[in-house]
C-alpha positions, -999 to +999 in steps of 0.1 A: -170-281+200-150-313+204-163-346+218-148-340+252-163-306+255-197-320+245-193-347+271-185-322+298-214-298+289-240-325+285-229-347+314-226-378+292-195-399+287-175-398+255-183-435+250-220-427+251-216-399+225-198-423+202-226-448+207-252-422+198-233-416+166-231-453+158-269-454+163-274-424+140-289-403+169-262-377+169-240-363+140-207-346+139-183-332+114-147-343+112-116-322+112-087-329+088-071-349+117-103-370+122-115-353+154-153-350+159-168-316+161-203-308+172-225-277+169-241-259+199-274-277+193-258-310+201-259-302+238-297-300+238-300-330+214-279-351+238-302-340+267-332-351+247-317-384+238-309-390+275-344-382+285-358-406+260-335-434+271-344-427+307-381-430+297-374-465+283-373-458+246-349-479+225-323-463+203-343-475+173-374-458+185-354-426+192-339-428+158-374-429+143-383-396+162-351-377+151-365-365+118-394-349+136-371-332+160-347-319+134-371-309+106-403-304+124-420-325+098-442-353+112-453-384+093-483-405+103-459-432+113-442-408+137-475-397+151-485-433+158-450-439+174-454-409+196-488-419+208-477-455+214-447-444+235-468-419+255-493-447+263-465-470+273-451-444+296-485-437+311-489-474+319-454-475+335-464-444+356-496-461+367-477-492+377-451-471+396-479-452+414-494-485+425-460-498+437-454-465+455-488-468+473-480-503+485-446-492+496-463-463+515-485-489+533-455-508+543-437-477+556-468-469+577-468-505+591-431-501+601-441-471+622-474-486+635-471-524+634-507-532+642-517-567+631-545-553+609-521-531+590-497-561+585-525-583+571-534-557+546-499-554+531-484-588+537-496-605+505-491-589+471-520-586+448-524-613+423-529-603+386-541-624+358-515-624+330-527-635+296 
């Protein structure tokens, strides 16, 4: 399929697909006229790349995971990278859950503005950053 077809099927811009190729995340063959052509597996691969970007992985990190995804072979370095990224995402999820809980408290206050409720949510928690 041509680049425009892949863009339409994956919901990603042509510009993004070109960027993925520049970053060695996606591969195409070229026609005699220089047009990019992709196989059917490219649609799923682009979806996976998008999911990893949405999770906060860098293109360099995603590139490090590509051999595992294409060959199924996993090096010790890849295992460590996967574990580190999973742990990072777990930490982000915990931080988001805490922020959501505080937001929930504020929403409750909006609907029941008792002074006690306001005092509990008015000041953000202080953390010690090293």
